[in-house]
N, C-alpha and C positions, 0 to 999 in steps of 0.2 A: 447450868443453863440459865436462861433469863437474865435479870438484872445482875445477879451475882456473877454470872459468866462474863459480864461486861465490867467487872470491877466495882460494883455497888454492894456494899456489905448490908447486912441486916440492920445495923445501927444507922447507916446512912438512909436506908428506906424509911425507917422509923422517924428520923429527923425531918426529912422532906414531907412525909405524910402529916406529921404533927404540924408543921408550918402551914401547909395548905389547909388543914382542918381549922386552924386558928384564923386564917386569913379568908377563907372561902367557905368554911363549913363543909369541906370535902370529907366524906366518910368512905372508908375502904369497904366495898361490898363483895368483891371477888378477887381471889389471889390464886393464880395457877402457877405452873412451872416457868412460863415465859410471858404471862400476861398479869396485869393488875388493873382493876376497874374501881372507879370512885363515883359516888353520887354527890352532887354539889348543891348545897343550900343557897349559896350567895356567889354565883359566877361573876366575873368582872362586869363593871357597869358601863365602861366606855372602851373605845378602841385603843387608847394608850395603855390602860390596864390590862387589856387582853394581850396586847403585843409584849408587854413586860413579862406576863405569865407565860406566854409562848416561848420566850427566851429561856425562862426557868425550866419549862417542861422539856425543851430540846436538850438542855444541858443534862437533865436527868435521864432522858431517854431519846437519844439521837435517832433511833429507829422510827420515831414519829414522822420524820420527814421522808423516810423511805416508803413507809406503808400508808400513812394517813393524809398527808398534806405535802404538796410539792414546793411550797415556799412558806416562809415565816409568817407572812400576812394571811395565807390560807389556813395555817395552823391557828393563828390568833382568832380567826373568824369562828372556828369550831368551839372555842372556849366560852362562848356565851351560853352554851347548852349546859345542861345539868348532869351529863354523863361524860366522864373522862376515861379513856382507854389507853393503857400503856402496853406496848408489845416489843419484846426484845428478841423476836425470832429472826 
């Protein structure tokens, strides 16, 4: 189930989370069978950065568009916050 059920290995999760920790200060705070949550110290500062991050997050978890945001711009708008949720249900 979860990300591994969608072809994401543990090593790939680790790589993505490490990259976002370095870039945004994103710390993993919750990990369930189908969800993952991060608290973010340094979210994107501008619309372009948020849109680029939205593309990354959509590639990592395509279900974001199904559950959280109807369009890439709407997803980008959520990334200025300090709480990121990923859901593979």
